[in-house]
C-alpha positions, 0 to 999 in steps of 0.5 A: 500500500502506497504512502499517504500524502500526509505520510510523505509530507512527514518524511515517512518512508516505507521499507519493502525488505520484508512483508511487514512493510514498515512505515518508518519515521525520520531518524527511526529504525524499522521493526527489525532494526536493520533498516532506518529512515535517514533524512527521508531515505531508506538506509541499511543500518549495518555495513556491507561485509567483505571478506579478504578473501576465499579464492572461489575461482581458482580453487573451487572452479578453475582447478575443479577441486572440491577441497576449498574450505573458505580460506581467506588470503592474508591482508586487506587489499586496497578498496577491497580489490580481490575481496569477496562480497558477502550477503551480510549487509547486502539487503534483500529483495524479498519476495524477490520479484526483482534481481538480488541486491548485488550480482558481482562480476569478477575475473580470476585467472582468465575465468569470468565469474559471477557471485549473486549476493543477497540476504535470505529471509528464512521462515523454514529454518532452525539450528541443530545443536551438538552439546559435548557432554555425558550428562543426562540432559533429558529424554529423547523427544522432550520439549526444549523451552526458552522462557517457558515456550517450546522452541524445539526438542531433544533428538538422538544422542551421538558419541559423547554428545547430546543433540537438539533440534531447535526452531523450524516453521512449526515453532516459528509460525505454527504456534502462538505469537509468543512461541514464534517470537521467543523461537526467533529470538533464541535462534537469532541469539544462537546463530550470532554466537550468543548464550541462550539458556534452554530448559528441557522437560523432564531434564536439565537446564543447559546454557548453550553458546556456539564454540563454548563449553555447555553449562549444565544445571549451573556447572560448566562442562570441561570435557567430553568422554574419551569413548564408551566404557568398552572403548576405554577398556580397549584403549588403556588395557595394556597400561593397566596390566600388572597394576590391577586385577579388575577395571570397571569403566562406568558408562551410561551406554556401555560399561566395560569390565576389563577381565571379561573384555577381549582386551583383558583376554588378550592380556591373559587376565584371569576372571575376577568374578565381579558381576555388574548390573545390567544387560550383558551384550558381548563379553565385558560390555554391559548395557543399562547398568543404571539410569541416565543422570549427572553422576558417574559416566552420565549415570545417576550413580554417585557411589560406583559400588552400586552397580556391582550385582555380586562378587563370585567367591569361586573366582574373586580373592582377598586383596583383589585390586579393583579400579572403578573409573568414569569415561572422562576420568572425572570420577575414579576410585580404588578398592581392594577386597578384604577377607570377606570379599567386600570392596574397601576403599584404599589409596590409588597406586601412582601407576594407576593414577597415571592411567586415569589422568591419561583418560582425562588427557585424551578427552577433548574439550567440551563445546557446543556446536550450532549449525544453522539449517534452512531451505533456500527455496521459494522466491529466494531463487527468483532473485538469482534467475528467472527460472528458479529450478535451474539454480537448484539443478546447478547447485546439485550439479556442483556448478554453483557453490553456495556460501553463507557469509563466505563460509561453504554450506553443506547442501543436502542431497535430494530436492531443493536447496537444503543447507547447513553451516557452522555459525562459529565460522561465520563473521560476527553478527551475520544474522538478523530477523524480521518480525514475521517472525523469520531469520535473515541470513546472508547467502551467496551463489558463485559460478562461472559467468557462462554458467550463470547466463545458461541458467537464465541469470540476470547477467545484464545486472552484473556489476564490478566490485568497485560499483558495489563499493560505490553503492554500498555506503558503509563497508566492513572488510572482515578477516575471518579465517573461516 
């Protein structure tokens, strides 16, 4: 809807960067804080970000290599020459009834290239969160909440990590207005590498921040496990030989028992007769020895002797040396059997303590990983070409490289352009939002100029880097070494 005469007279401008169509008064920003009215002109608040620079042409296209990782050339070149124009600060033409904001032409080692640069508005988006911890965060499929609103759910646990799926169109637009707003705020913060506190139904409260350790129920996690209990037995069995008679590595998933395990058999260790609770899988490997929790090895156990079901007097003997340890080395205890075959706590020998410390040494630092995931479909493709399906096919055929903020995206096989990217590798504050609600993310499509013309692109709208700099106003050159 056009502005009224009174609105124009008051210096109000209309922003058409998203369907909200804000009417912005002089000196004020729009609802998303990304655009403002400066003396009657609609301006982008944030600067256009250039990277200096991933050599897309030479590495990814000229040599036909798929090994490009987004490396940037050292230094900042004068006037951004040779830099890569990102979608950060490029603005958007959503719903893309016109070409993308920047279609940048360049020439690399004799090859004419085009990079189509825009900011996509993503209603179909979310984040996949990997949390390195053995702690029990909550049951699979449990709701994950922010400020009491469901923003996602717990998904499958992976090796030493808990996984969350947050966002998605149903939380952004399919629930209440409050749910959508809270979900959008949480996604925006996570994608911009800020800390967000998540509460899991029936589980823990965890603070997540990209590339930072998780904080579970107020406790900062230090390390992720070296492996399951069975894996720990396999790794360290030779180092325990001659120092122990039995080792039990307590783990929520697979608890390992050395003398029964193949690692102990290989070392000719005799059976110790200590049977742990749970369901025996293969020799020396036990499932379900305890419930999940915040104790030893991700179980609810605070006293490791709780998981011992019985001690067989036909095999055990007084003085038997028993080490119990968790998969991170955070918990450990040394016992010796008395004349009644009861475990008695004793001082751990130095040689055994050394191996426990080695378990901890082999654990990697616990971190949170946040992957932005979105479907780059709909009208976004129309800003690249008049025939959008050709862009989809070009991406699938690896003729077009997709980056977000200059960082290579993983594009899922199958239909559409469904992509993922590690937000920790992107420049700071790469993401914005619109109050529909939806996230705004930079996206760039780079391909040979000839291929761009073949897919029906807006080749006549291509401009040089100098033209971009002249039009952009504020520019920031980022040396992010993604």
